[in-house]
DRENLO-400433 format. One record per residue (C-alpha): x, y, z; residue in three letters. Coordinates in steps of 0.05 Angstrom, whole numbers. Layout:
! residues N
<pt east="X" north="Y" up="Z" residuo="ALA"/>
...
//
This chain:
! residues 329
<pt east="-1735" north="-322" up="2303" residuo="MET"/>
<pt east="-1750" north="-333" up="2228" residuo="LYS"/>
<pt east="-1683" north="-289" up="2193" residuo="VAL"/>
<pt east="-1665" north="-271" up="2116" residuo="ALA"/>
<pt east="-1591" north="-252" up="2114" residuo="VAL"/>
<pt east="-1597" north="-214" up="2049" residuo="VAL"/>
<pt east="-1539" north="-225" up="2012" residuo="GLY"/>
<pt east="-1523" north="-295" up="2037" residuo="ALA"/>
<pt east="-1468" north="-308" up="1990" residuo="THR"/>
<pt east="-1425" north="-245" up="1992" residuo="GLY"/>
<pt east="-1364" north="-235" up="2049" residuo="MET"/>
<pt east="-1396" north="-200" up="2101" residuo="VAL"/>
<pt east="-1465" north="-252" up="2079" residuo="GLY"/>
<pt east="-1418" north="-310" up="2094" residuo="GLU"/>
<pt east="-1392" north="-279" up="2155" residuo="ILE"/>
<pt east="-1463" north="-269" up="2179" residuo="MET"/>
<pt east="-1483" north="-341" up="2174" residuo="LEU"/>
<pt east="-1415" north="-358" up="2203" residuo="LYS"/>
<pt east="-1428" north="-313" up="2265" residuo="VAL"/>
<pt east="-1495" north="-334" up="2273" residuo="LEU"/>
<pt east="-1476" north="-402" up="2283" residuo="ALA"/>
<pt east="-1412" north="-390" up="2329" residuo="GLU"/>
<pt east="-1461" north="-342" up="2375" residuo="ARG"/>
<pt east="-1522" north="-390" up="2374" residuo="ASN"/>
<pt east="-1570" north="-343" up="2355" residuo="PHE"/>
<pt east="-1648" north="-365" up="2352" residuo="PRO"/>
<pt east="-1652" north="-380" up="2286" residuo="VAL"/>
<pt east="-1713" north="-424" up="2275" residuo="THR"/>
<pt east="-1722" north="-424" up="2202" residuo="GLU"/>
<pt east="-1660" north="-386" up="2164" residuo="LEU"/>
<pt east="-1675" north="-359" up="2093" residuo="ILE"/>
<pt east="-1609" north="-347" up="2052" residuo="PRO"/>
<pt east="-1625" north="-282" up="2005" residuo="VAL"/>
<pt east="-1578" north="-266" up="1937" residuo="ALA"/>
<pt east="-1580" north="-236" up="1873" residuo="SER"/>
<pt east="-1617" north="-271" up="1820" residuo="GLU"/>
<pt east="-1557" north="-307" up="1791" residuo="LYS"/>
<pt east="-1550" north="-351" up="1857" residuo="SER"/>
<pt east="-1630" north="-360" up="1865" residuo="VAL"/>
<pt east="-1636" north="-433" up="1868" residuo="GLY"/>
<pt east="-1570" north="-458" up="1894" residuo="LYS"/>
<pt east="-1552" north="-492" up="1953" residuo="GLU"/>
<pt east="-1521" north="-469" up="2018" residuo="LEU"/>
<pt east="-1498" north="-506" up="2081" residuo="GLY"/>
<pt east="-1512" north="-484" up="2143" residuo="TRP"/>
<pt east="-1505" north="-505" up="2220" residuo="ASN"/>
<pt east="-1505" north="-570" up="2186" residuo="GLY"/>
<pt east="-1567" north="-567" up="2141" residuo="LYS"/>
<pt east="-1573" north="-546" up="2077" residuo="SER"/>
<pt east="-1619" north="-486" up="2048" residuo="TYR"/>
<pt east="-1644" north="-462" up="1976" residuo="LYS"/>
<pt east="-1622" north="-394" up="1955" residuo="VAL"/>
<pt east="-1680" north="-345" up="1949" residuo="VAL"/>
<pt east="-1695" north="-279" up="1913" residuo="GLY"/>
<pt east="-1719" north="-220" up="1955" residuo="LEU"/>
<pt east="-1794" north="-222" up="1924" residuo="GLN"/>
<pt east="-1798" north="-287" up="1959" residuo="THR"/>
<pt east="-1765" north="-270" up="2021" residuo="ALA"/>
<pt east="-1815" north="-217" up="2034" residuo="VAL"/>
<pt east="-1872" north="-260" up="2017" residuo="GLU"/>
<pt east="-1839" north="-303" up="2077" residuo="MET"/>
<pt east="-1843" north="-254" up="2131" residuo="ARG"/>
<pt east="-1782" north="-265" up="2163" residuo="PRO"/>
<pt east="-1776" north="-237" up="2238" residuo="ASP"/>
<pt east="-1710" north="-203" up="2223" residuo="ILE"/>
<pt east="-1670" north="-192" up="2158" residuo="ALA"/>
<pt east="-1592" north="-174" up="2162" residuo="LEU"/>
<pt east="-1577" north="-139" up="2098" residuo="PHE"/>
<pt east="-1497" north="-136" up="2066" residuo="SER"/>
<pt east="-1526" north="-136" up="1986" residuo="ALA"/>
<pt east="-1515" north="-57" up="1974" residuo="GLY"/>
<pt east="-1539" north="10" up="1984" residuo="GLY"/>
<pt east="-1580" north="3" up="1925" residuo="GLU"/>
<pt east="-1615" north="-60" up="1934" residuo="THR"/>
<pt east="-1633" north="-29" up="2016" residuo="SER"/>
<pt east="-1660" north="27" up="1992" residuo="LEU"/>
<pt east="-1707" north="-14" up="1949" residuo="GLU"/>
<pt east="-1719" north="-72" up="1984" residuo="TRP"/>
<pt east="-1708" north="-54" up="2067" residuo="ALA"/>
<pt east="-1773" north="-17" up="2063" residuo="PRO"/>
<pt east="-1812" north="-77" up="2032" residuo="LYS"/>
<pt east="-1788" north="-117" up="2086" residuo="PHE"/>
<pt east="-1812" north="-70" up="2135" residuo="ALA"/>
<pt east="-1885" north="-64" up="2114" residuo="GLU"/>
<pt east="-1896" north="-134" up="2127" residuo="VAL"/>
<pt east="-1867" north="-126" up="2195" residuo="GLY"/>
<pt east="-1802" north="-146" up="2188" residuo="THR"/>
<pt east="-1735" north="-103" up="2225" residuo="THR"/>
<pt east="-1681" north="-94" up="2181" residuo="VAL"/>
<pt east="-1613" north="-93" up="2207" residuo="ILE"/>
<pt east="-1572" north="-50" up="2146" residuo="ASP"/>
<pt east="-1502" north="-57" up="2138" residuo="ASN"/>
<pt east="-1501" north="-11" up="2076" residuo="SER"/>
<pt east="-1482" north="63" up="2079" residuo="SER"/>
<pt east="-1562" north="71" up="2053" residuo="ALA"/>
<pt east="-1605" north="92" up="2115" residuo="TRP"/>
<pt east="-1543" north="120" up="2162" residuo="ARG"/>
<pt east="-1545" north="191" up="2159" residuo="MET"/>
<pt east="-1623" north="183" up="2153" residuo="ASP"/>
<pt east="-1655" north="223" up="2213" residuo="PRO"/>
<pt east="-1704" north="184" up="2224" residuo="THR"/>
<pt east="-1664" north="123" up="2230" residuo="LYS"/>
<pt east="-1621" north="94" up="2285" residuo="LYS"/>
<pt east="-1547" north="87" up="2275" residuo="LEU"/>
<pt east="-1530" north="36" up="2322" residuo="VAL"/>
<pt east="-1466" north="0" up="2364" residuo="VAL"/>
<pt east="-1496" north="-33" up="2413" residuo="PRO"/>
<pt east="-1448" north="-17" up="2471" residuo="GLU"/>
<pt east="-1455" north="59" up="2452" residuo="ILE"/>
<pt east="-1531" north="70" up="2437" residuo="ASN"/>
<pt east="-1572" north="6" up="2426" residuo="ALA"/>
<pt east="-1618" north="32" up="2486" residuo="SER"/>
<pt east="-1644" north="78" up="2431" residuo="GLU"/>
<pt east="-1680" north="31" up="2402" residuo="LEU"/>
<pt east="-1754" north="12" up="2406" residuo="THR"/>
<pt east="-1808" north="-36" up="2373" residuo="LYS"/>
<pt east="-1830" north="28" up="2324" residuo="GLU"/>
<pt east="-1749" north="13" up="2284" residuo="ASP"/>
<pt east="-1764" north="-24" up="2226" residuo="LYS"/>
<pt east="-1708" north="-9" up="2196" residuo="ILE"/>
<pt east="-1629" north="11" up="2238" residuo="ILE"/>
<pt east="-1564" north="21" up="2200" residuo="ALA"/>
<pt east="-1507" north="-12" up="2226" residuo="ASN"/>
<pt east="-1443" north="31" up="2215" residuo="PRO"/>
<pt east="-1388" north="36" up="2174" residuo="ASN"/>
<pt east="-1339" north="-9" up="2191" residuo="CYS"/>
<pt east="-1284" north="41" up="2202" residuo="SER"/>
<pt east="-1319" north="93" up="2244" residuo="THR"/>
<pt east="-1344" north="28" up="2287" residuo="ILE"/>
<pt east="-1279" north="4" up="2315" residuo="GLN"/>
<pt east="-1257" north="78" up="2325" residuo="MET"/>
<pt east="-1327" north="101" up="2366" residuo="VAL"/>
<pt east="-1312" north="35" up="2407" residuo="MET"/>
<pt east="-1249" north="69" up="2428" residuo="THR"/>
<pt east="-1278" north="143" up="2433" residuo="LEU"/>
<pt east="-1338" north="132" up="2471" residuo="ALA"/>
<pt east="-1322" north="118" up="2533" residuo="PRO"/>
<pt east="-1270" north="169" up="2538" residuo="LEU"/>
<pt east="-1317" north="221" up="2509" residuo="HIS"/>
<pt east="-1366" north="202" up="2574" residuo="THR"/>
<pt east="-1300" north="218" up="2621" residuo="LYS"/>
<pt east="-1263" north="283" up="2579" residuo="TYR"/>
<pt east="-1313" north="308" up="2528" residuo="LYS"/>
<pt east="-1264" north="302" up="2461" residuo="ILE"/>
<pt east="-1260" north="369" up="2419" residuo="LYS"/>
<pt east="-1225" north="348" up="2356" residuo="ARG"/>
<pt east="-1204" north="274" up="2327" residuo="VAL"/>
<pt east="-1155" north="270" up="2273" residuo="VAL"/>
<pt east="-1154" north="188" up="2244" residuo="VAL"/>
<pt east="-1121" north="166" up="2184" residuo="SER"/>
<pt east="-1138" north="93" up="2172" residuo="THR"/>
<pt east="-1102" north="40" up="2134" residuo="TYR"/>
<pt east="-1154" north="-10" up="2120" residuo="GLN"/>
<pt east="-1159" north="-87" up="2091" residuo="SER"/>
<pt east="-1171" north="-98" up="2016" residuo="ILE"/>
<pt east="-1231" north="-142" up="2044" residuo="THR"/>
<pt east="-1279" north="-76" up="2054" residuo="GLY"/>
<pt east="-1278" north="-80" up="1975" residuo="THR"/>
<pt east="-1295" north="-148" up="1973" residuo="GLY"/>
<pt east="-1267" north="-211" up="1937" residuo="VAL"/>
<pt east="-1249" north="-175" up="1871" residuo="LYS"/>
<pt east="-1203" north="-137" up="1909" residuo="ALA"/>
<pt east="-1174" north="-199" up="1945" residuo="VAL"/>
<pt east="-1173" north="-230" up="1884" residuo="GLN"/>
<pt east="-1127" north="-178" up="1850" residuo="GLN"/>
<pt east="-1083" north="-185" up="1910" residuo="LEU"/>
<pt east="-1073" north="-254" up="1895" residuo="GLU"/>
<pt east="-1056" north="-251" up="1824" residuo="ASN"/>
<pt east="-1007" north="-192" up="1836" residuo="GLU"/>
<pt east="-975" north="-229" up="1891" residuo="TYR"/>
<pt east="-974" north="-289" up="1843" residuo="ASN"/>
<pt east="-948" north="-255" up="1781" residuo="GLY"/>
<pt east="-1017" north="-268" up="1745" residuo="VAL"/>
<pt east="-1062" north="-207" up="1702" residuo="LYS"/>
<pt east="-1125" north="-206" up="1725" residuo="GLY"/>
<pt east="-1188" north="-158" up="1731" residuo="GLU"/>
<pt east="-1170" north="-98" up="1779" residuo="MET"/>
<pt east="-1218" north="-75" up="1840" residuo="ALA"/>
<pt east="-1167" north="-10" up="1843" residuo="TYR"/>
<pt east="-1142" north="37" up="1789" residuo="PRO"/>
<pt east="-1073" north="18" up="1817" residuo="TYR"/>
<pt east="-1042" north="-49" up="1843" residuo="PRO"/>
<pt east="-1044" north="-63" up="1910" residuo="ILE"/>
<pt east="-990" north="-105" up="1919" residuo="HIS"/>
<pt east="-924" north="-71" up="1953" residuo="ARG"/>
<pt east="-972" north="-4" up="1955" residuo="ASN"/>
<pt east="-1012" north="43" up="1988" residuo="ALA"/>
<pt east="-1076" north="80" up="1961" residuo="ILE"/>
<pt east="-1100" north="144" up="1990" residuo="PRO"/>
<pt east="-1167" north="130" up="1965" residuo="GLN"/>
<pt east="-1228" north="92" up="1996" residuo="CYS"/>
<pt east="-1286" north="102" up="1953" residuo="ASP"/>
<pt east="-1309" north="168" up="1911" residuo="VAL"/>
<pt east="-1287" north="239" up="1920" residuo="PHE"/>
<pt east="-1340" north="285" up="1938" residuo="GLU"/>
<pt east="-1336" north="354" up="1916" residuo="GLU"/>
<pt east="-1293" north="382" up="1979" residuo="ASN"/>
<pt east="-1237" north="328" up="1966" residuo="GLY"/>
<pt east="-1248" north="278" up="2010" residuo="TYR"/>
<pt east="-1273" north="203" up="1999" residuo="THR"/>
<pt east="-1342" north="184" up="2025" residuo="LYS"/>
<pt east="-1304" north="138" up="2066" residuo="GLU"/>
<pt east="-1270" north="194" up="2100" residuo="GLU"/>
<pt east="-1332" north="234" up="2108" residuo="MET"/>
<pt east="-1364" north="175" up="2137" residuo="LYS"/>
<pt east="-1318" north="178" up="2197" residuo="LEU"/>
<pt east="-1332" north="249" up="2199" residuo="VAL"/>
<pt east="-1413" north="246" up="2202" residuo="ARG"/>
<pt east="-1426" north="179" up="2235" residuo="GLU"/>
<pt east="-1385" north="192" up="2287" residuo="THR"/>
<pt east="-1418" north="257" up="2314" residuo="GLN"/>
<pt east="-1489" north="220" up="2302" residuo="LYS"/>
<pt east="-1478" north="155" up="2336" residuo="ILE"/>
<pt east="-1444" north="189" up="2394" residuo="LEU"/>
<pt east="-1502" north="243" up="2392" residuo="ASN"/>
<pt east="-1455" north="320" up="2386" residuo="ASP"/>
<pt east="-1447" north="345" up="2330" residuo="LYS"/>
<pt east="-1391" north="394" up="2364" residuo="THR"/>
<pt east="-1338" north="337" up="2356" residuo="ILE"/>
<pt east="-1291" north="352" up="2305" residuo="ALA"/>
<pt east="-1272" north="305" up="2261" residuo="VAL"/>
<pt east="-1223" north="301" up="2196" residuo="THR"/>
<pt east="-1207" north="235" up="2168" residuo="ALA"/>
<pt east="-1151" north="209" up="2113" residuo="THR"/>
<pt east="-1175" north="128" up="2091" residuo="ALA"/>
<pt east="-1116" north="93" up="2054" residuo="ILE"/>
<pt east="-1118" north="23" up="2028" residuo="ARG"/>
<pt east="-1066" north="-16" up="2043" residuo="ILE"/>
<pt east="-1042" north="-99" up="2023" residuo="PRO"/>
<pt east="-1074" north="-132" up="2082" residuo="VAL"/>
<pt east="-1130" north="-174" up="2096" residuo="VAL"/>
<pt east="-1136" north="-179" up="2163" residuo="GLY"/>
<pt east="-1168" north="-124" up="2190" residuo="GLY"/>
<pt east="-1169" north="-39" up="2191" residuo="HIS"/>
<pt east="-1117" north="0" up="2233" residuo="SER"/>
<pt east="-1139" north="71" up="2256" residuo="GLU"/>
<pt east="-1079" north="116" up="2280" residuo="ALA"/>
<pt east="-1125" north="172" up="2317" residuo="VAL"/>
<pt east="-1108" north="236" up="2346" residuo="ASN"/>
<pt east="-1161" north="256" up="2402" residuo="VAL"/>
<pt east="-1160" north="324" up="2441" residuo="GLN"/>
<pt east="-1209" north="322" up="2500" residuo="PHE"/>
<pt east="-1239" north="386" up="2532" residuo="GLU"/>
<pt east="-1199" north="355" up="2607" residuo="ASN"/>
<pt east="-1137" north="340" up="2614" residuo="ASP"/>
<pt east="-1127" north="260" up="2634" residuo="TYR"/>
<pt east="-1072" north="220" up="2668" residuo="GLU"/>
<pt east="-1058" north="161" up="2616" residuo="LEU"/>
<pt east="-1059" north="104" up="2666" residuo="ASN"/>
<pt east="-1133" north="126" up="2670" residuo="ASP"/>
<pt east="-1144" north="123" up="2601" residuo="VAL"/>
<pt east="-1113" north="52" up="2598" residuo="ARG"/>
<pt east="-1162" north="25" up="2654" residuo="GLN"/>
<pt east="-1227" north="56" up="2622" residuo="ILE"/>
<pt east="-1213" north="27" up="2555" residuo="LEU"/>
<pt east="-1194" north="-42" up="2591" residuo="HIS"/>
<pt east="-1252" north="-43" up="2632" residuo="ASN"/>
<pt east="-1295" north="-27" up="2561" residuo="THR"/>
<pt east="-1335" north="-88" up="2541" residuo="PRO"/>
<pt east="-1307" north="-102" up="2464" residuo="GLY"/>
<pt east="-1235" north="-73" up="2479" residuo="ILE"/>
<pt east="-1175" north="-110" up="2487" residuo="THR"/>
<pt east="-1117" north="-66" up="2514" residuo="LEU"/>
<pt east="-1054" north="-89" up="2473" residuo="GLN"/>
<pt east="-1005" north="-28" up="2500" residuo="ASP"/>
<pt east="-935" north="-54" up="2529" residuo="ASN"/>
<pt east="-878" north="-31" up="2502" residuo="LEU"/>
<pt east="-823" north="-76" up="2542" residuo="ASP"/>
<pt east="-857" north="-136" up="2507" residuo="THR"/>
<pt east="-876" north="-99" up="2429" residuo="LYS"/>
<pt east="-948" north="-112" up="2445" residuo="THR"/>
<pt east="-986" north="-72" up="2405" residuo="TYR"/>
<pt east="-1052" north="-91" up="2361" residuo="PRO"/>
<pt east="-1038" north="-112" up="2291" residuo="MET"/>
<pt east="-1088" north="-142" up="2242" residuo="PRO"/>
<pt east="-1054" north="-206" up="2230" residuo="ILE"/>
<pt east="-1081" north="-221" up="2302" residuo="TYR"/>
<pt east="-1147" north="-176" up="2300" residuo="ALA"/>
<pt east="-1174" north="-224" up="2241" residuo="GLU"/>
<pt east="-1233" north="-268" up="2259" residuo="GLY"/>
<pt east="-1239" north="-238" up="2328" residuo="LYS"/>
<pt east="-1288" north="-193" up="2348" residuo="ASP"/>
<pt east="-1261" north="-146" up="2397" residuo="ASP"/>
<pt east="-1229" north="-80" up="2387" residuo="VAL"/>
<pt east="-1151" north="-76" up="2394" residuo="PHE"/>
<pt east="-1125" north="-12" up="2426" residuo="VAL"/>
<pt east="-1051" north="1" up="2438" residuo="GLY"/>
<pt east="-996" north="61" up="2434" residuo="ARG"/>
<pt east="-1029" north="101" up="2479" residuo="LEU"/>
<pt east="-991" north="159" up="2493" residuo="ARG"/>
<pt east="-990" north="238" up="2506" residuo="ARG"/>
<pt east="-986" north="277" up="2446" residuo="ASP"/>
<pt east="-934" north="330" up="2474" residuo="GLU"/>
<pt east="-953" north="375" up="2413" residuo="SER"/>
<pt east="-1019" north="395" up="2444" residuo="GLN"/>
<pt east="-1052" north="398" up="2513" residuo="PRO"/>
<pt east="-1108" north="345" up="2536" residuo="ASN"/>
<pt east="-1084" north="309" up="2472" residuo="SER"/>
<pt east="-1071" north="231" up="2458" residuo="ILE"/>
<pt east="-1055" north="177" up="2409" residuo="ASN"/>
<pt east="-1077" north="114" up="2399" residuo="MET"/>
<pt east="-1075" north="56" up="2343" residuo="TRP"/>
<pt east="-1139" north="20" up="2332" residuo="ILE"/>
<pt east="-1148" north="-50" up="2300" residuo="VAL"/>
<pt east="-1209" north="-92" up="2280" residuo="ALA"/>
<pt east="-1230" north="-137" up="2233" residuo="ASP"/>
<pt east="-1282" north="-98" up="2194" residuo="ASN"/>
<pt east="-1311" north="-160" up="2164" residuo="LEU"/>
<pt east="-1336" north="-175" up="2238" residuo="ARG"/>
<pt east="-1339" north="-126" up="2293" residuo="LYS"/>
<pt east="-1336" north="-75" up="2234" residuo="GLY"/>
<pt east="-1394" north="-108" up="2195" residuo="ALA"/>
<pt east="-1432" north="-184" up="2209" residuo="ALA"/>
<pt east="-1416" north="-191" up="2292" residuo="THR"/>
<pt east="-1441" north="-118" up="2303" residuo="ASN"/>
<pt east="-1505" north="-128" up="2261" residuo="THR"/>
<pt east="-1521" north="-195" up="2297" residuo="ILE"/>
<pt east="-1498" north="-161" up="2366" residuo="GLN"/>
<pt east="-1564" north="-113" up="2341" residuo="ILE"/>
<pt east="-1599" north="-164" up="2329" residuo="ALA"/>
<pt east="-1590" north="-199" up="2397" residuo="GLU"/>
<pt east="-1607" north="-132" up="2433" residuo="TYR"/>
<pt east="-1673" north="-134" up="2397" residuo="LEU"/>
<pt east="-1690" north="-205" up="2419" residuo="VAL"/>
<pt east="-1659" north="-196" up="2484" residuo="ALA"/>
<pt east="-1709" north="-128" up="2502" residuo="ASN"/>
<pt east="-1769" north="-165" up="2464" residuo="LYS"/>
<pt east="-1765" north="-118" up="2415" residuo="LEU"/>
<pt east="-1784" north="-163" up="2352" residuo="VAL"/>
//
């Protein structure tokens, strides 16, 4: 496969390259793509050196697959240009997620919807992916009525600038700010910009994307997204109300048997998910399962995942793997 990685020099792009190598994706020709300021730079991958190229050059090279992680504006402008020359684009930005003509895919849940005609495929938001991975098998069994989620999100979701801000603050160095406030020893209740309804874009992504991926607009979702000074991954406190009642041990069994999920739920040994252990791993970790005693048919859980891997790069490459395995590219 001739594979282009658009945004190859960014945080997610670098992880995409790492995951491509780790999973032995069948790359016969790698095309690292970045902004004009990076064009011509040398980039090492899998023991070889590659020159970074610009977007127009990459289109002309007609890759089989283009993995995009270069922001929404770039995706809106360039994904159709790649698609026109026959490339299948898997896009990690928010540009195409809610487009009714585009599939929004978490492979374990809905990859079977993909066809050869899907030339632009959307990768969901990182916080959505880890939540729906957990919700999907439970929705099948018990039918979800309502979800209340609070996220505690890693600064890596904002990018290199945010990581640098935390490092600077930790070391007492003044520098460029990714956030309007200090993040060290702080929690900022704003991820992305505010919409007219008072929710942030990040919060509304959890609402809209969950309904689209699970293909059920009747699921009520409300969210609060918080940025915390952590690098390992996103954490989520999730309360789910089902239409049907459940046995806690059955829920544990369902999650334990779901590919891509690791159940960490043992109070005796204080075993529960934490971002410090999720970092660098591809699974979604779930624990602190307990019945909500204030509401019928309801459960509380704690979900953690590395937002740069399953929340972005790994999910993108799993989509590509599905396309290759099913001869859809």
